[in-house]
C-alpha positions as CSV (number, residue, x, y, z in Angstrom):
1,M,0.0,0.0,0.0
2,Q,1.1,3.5,-0.7
3,D,1.5,6.3,1.8
4,D,-1.4,8.2,0.5
5,E,-3.8,5.4,1.6
6,F,-2.9,6.0,5.2
7,E,-3.7,9.0,7.4
8,N,-2.0,9.9,10.7
9,D,-4.3,10.3,13.6
10,F,-3.5,12.3,16.8
11,S,-1.6,9.5,18.4
12,G,0.9,9.3,15.6
13,E,-0.4,5.9,14.4
14,K,-1.3,5.5,10.8
15,Q,-4.9,4.6,10.0
16,L,-6.2,3.1,6.8
17,V,-8.3,5.6,4.9
18,E,-11.1,4.1,2.8
19,R,-11.3,5.7,-0.6
20,P,-14.6,5.5,-2.5
21,N,-14.7,2.8,-5.1
22,K,-14.5,4.3,-8.7
23,E,-17.4,2.2,-10.0
24,Q,-19.5,3.2,-7.0
25,L,-18.7,6.9,-7.8
26,K,-19.7,6.4,-11.4
27,R,-23.0,4.7,-10.4
28,Q,-23.8,7.6,-8.0
29,T,-23.0,10.2,-10.7
30,Q,-25.2,8.3,-13.2
31,A,-28.0,8.1,-10.7
32,L,-27.7,11.9,-10.0
33,K,-27.7,12.5,-13.8
34,S,-30.9,10.6,-14.4
35,L,-32.5,12.4,-11.4
36,V,-31.5,15.8,-13.0
37,V,-32.9,14.7,-16.4
38,Q,-36.2,13.8,-14.7
39,L,-36.3,17.2,-13.0
40,I,-35.6,19.0,-16.2
41,D,-38.5,17.1,-17.9
42,L,-41.0,17.9,-15.2
43,P,-43.7,20.4,-16.0
44,P,-43.1,23.8,-14.3
45,N,-45.9,23.5,-11.8
46,Q,-44.6,20.1,-10.6
47,L,-41.1,21.4,-10.4
48,E,-42.3,24.1,-8.0
49,D,-43.6,21.3,-5.7
50,I,-40.1,19.7,-5.4
51,T,-38.1,21.0,-2.4
52,I,-34.8,22.2,-3.9
53,N,-33.0,25.4,-3.4
54,D,-33.6,28.3,-5.8
55,D,-30.2,28.2,-7.5
56,I,-30.7,24.6,-8.6
57,R,-34.3,25.4,-9.6
58,A,-33.1,28.3,-11.8
59,Q,-30.4,26.1,-13.4
60,L,-33.1,23.4,-14.2
61,V,-35.3,26.0,-15.8
62,A,-32.4,27.3,-17.8
63,A,-31.5,23.8,-18.9
64,R,-34.9,23.4,-20.6
65,K,-34.0,26.0,-23.2
66,M,-30.7,24.4,-24.1
67,E,-29.9,21.8,-26.7
68,R,-27.3,19.0,-27.1
69,S,-23.8,19.9,-25.9
70,A,-24.9,22.9,-23.9
71,L,-27.6,20.8,-22.2
72,N,-25.0,18.1,-21.4
73,R,-22.7,20.7,-19.8
74,Q,-25.6,22.1,-17.9
75,I,-26.6,18.7,-16.6
76,K,-23.0,18.0,-15.5
77,Y,-23.0,21.4,-13.7
78,I,-26.4,20.6,-12.0
79,V,-25.1,17.2,-11.0
80,G,-22.2,18.9,-9.3
81,M,-24.6,21.1,-7.4
82,F,-26.6,18.1,-6.4
83,R,-23.7,16.5,-4.6
84,E,-24.3,18.8,-1.6
85,V,-28.1,18.2,-1.6
86,D,-30.1,15.3,-0.1
87,S,-31.1,13.6,-3.3
88,A,-33.1,10.9,-1.4
89,T,-35.8,13.4,-0.5
90,I,-36.1,14.6,-4.0
91,E,-36.3,11.1,-5.3
92,R,-39.1,10.4,-2.9
93,E,-41.0,13.5,-4.0
94,L,-40.5,12.5,-7.7
95,Y,-41.8,9.0,-6.9
96,L,-44.9,10.5,-5.2
97,L,-45.5,12.8,-8.2
98,A,-45.2,9.9,-10.6
99,Q,-47.9,8.0,-8.6
100,P,-50.8,10.5,-8.3
101,H,-53.4,7.7,-8.1
102,K,-51.7,6.1,-5.1
103,R,-53.3,8.5,-2.7
104,A,-56.7,8.1,-4.4
105,V,-56.4,4.3,-4.0
106,E,-55.5,4.7,-0.3
107,N,-58.6,6.9,0.2
108,F,-60.7,4.4,-1.7
109,H,-59.5,1.6,0.6
110,Q,-60.2,3.7,3.7
111,V,-63.8,4.3,2.6
112,E,-64.2,0.6,1.8
113,M,-63.0,-0.3,5.3
114,W,-65.5,2.1,6.8
115,R,-68.3,0.6,4.8
116,D,-67.3,-3.0,5.7
117,E,-67.0,-2.1,9.4
118,L,-70.4,-0.3,9.4
119,L,-72.0,-3.4,7.8
120,K,-70.5,-5.5,10.5
121,G,-72.3,-3.3,13.1
122,S,-69.4,-1.1,14.4
123,D,-71.0,1.4,16.8
124,E,-67.6,2.9,17.5
125,L,-67.0,3.8,13.9
126,M,-70.6,5.2,13.6
127,N,-69.9,7.5,16.6
128,E,-66.5,8.5,15.2
129,L,-68.1,9.4,11.8
130,V,-70.8,11.4,13.5
131,N,-68.5,13.3,15.9
132,Q,-65.4,13.8,13.7
133,H,-66.8,14.0,10.2
134,A,-70.2,15.6,10.9
135,A,-72.1,12.6,9.5
136,D,-75.9,12.5,9.7
137,R,-76.4,9.6,12.1
138,Q,-80.0,8.8,11.1
139,H,-79.2,8.8,7.3
140,L,-76.1,6.7,8.0
141,R,-78.0,4.1,10.0
142,Q,-80.7,3.9,7.4
143,L,-78.2,3.3,4.6
144,V,-76.5,0.6,6.7
145,R,-79.8,-1.1,7.6
146,N,-80.9,-1.1,4.0
147,A,-77.6,-2.5,2.8
148,I,-77.7,-5.3,5.3
149,K,-81.3,-6.2,4.2
150,E,-80.2,-6.2,0.6
151,R,-77.2,-8.4,1.4
152,D,-79.3,-10.9,3.4
153,A,-82.0,-11.0,0.6
154,D,-79.4,-11.5,-2.1
155,K,-80.5,-8.4,-3.9
156,P,-78.3,-6.0,-5.9
157,P,-76.3,-3.8,-3.5
158,K,-78.0,-0.5,-4.3
159,S,-77.9,0.7,-0.7
160,A,-74.4,-0.5,-0.2
161,R,-73.3,1.7,-3.2
162,M,-75.3,4.6,-1.7
163,L,-73.5,4.1,1.6
164,F,-70.2,4.0,-0.1
165,Q,-70.9,7.2,-2.0
166,Y,-72.0,8.9,1.3
167,L,-68.8,7.7,3.1
168,K,-66.7,8.9,0.1
169,A,-68.3,12.3,0.4
170,L,-67.6,12.4,4.1
171,Y,-63.9,11.4,3.5
172,A,-63.5,14.1,0.8
173,S,-64.8,16.8,3.1
174,E,-62.0,16.2,5.6
């Protein structure tokens, strides 16, 4: 080993210094480059939602107007700026932007869970919906009662659908 791979500590002993692997550095740079390209391709309103500093944002906006070699130089410059920024947060925000339906699906599942619990006879959920979401207790009980009757009589679930729509409206009003 060479002398430059060691570093003296305060006791005078030499300690082994770990250098970053060249391939690892290349992979990190390539990942940052693809992140920068994704940010450049974002619509302006979505770019505003990403938490980055104003200097980087201005460079990203400027890069949109560039072509070929100028764009490549600009991307390299922005990648250099990104080395001091927490890119994991930005990647997470990009992921959430790319999945706008995910939140809607989570909301849908929440409303389904409420409906299923109410059809099982959950008085706790009924009280919670009335107290926290300003639900009409009488209307809610009527919808639940009719949905249970339809289920037991093997009829089409018209009231269950109405109950779902009512719960969906309650959830949206939060």
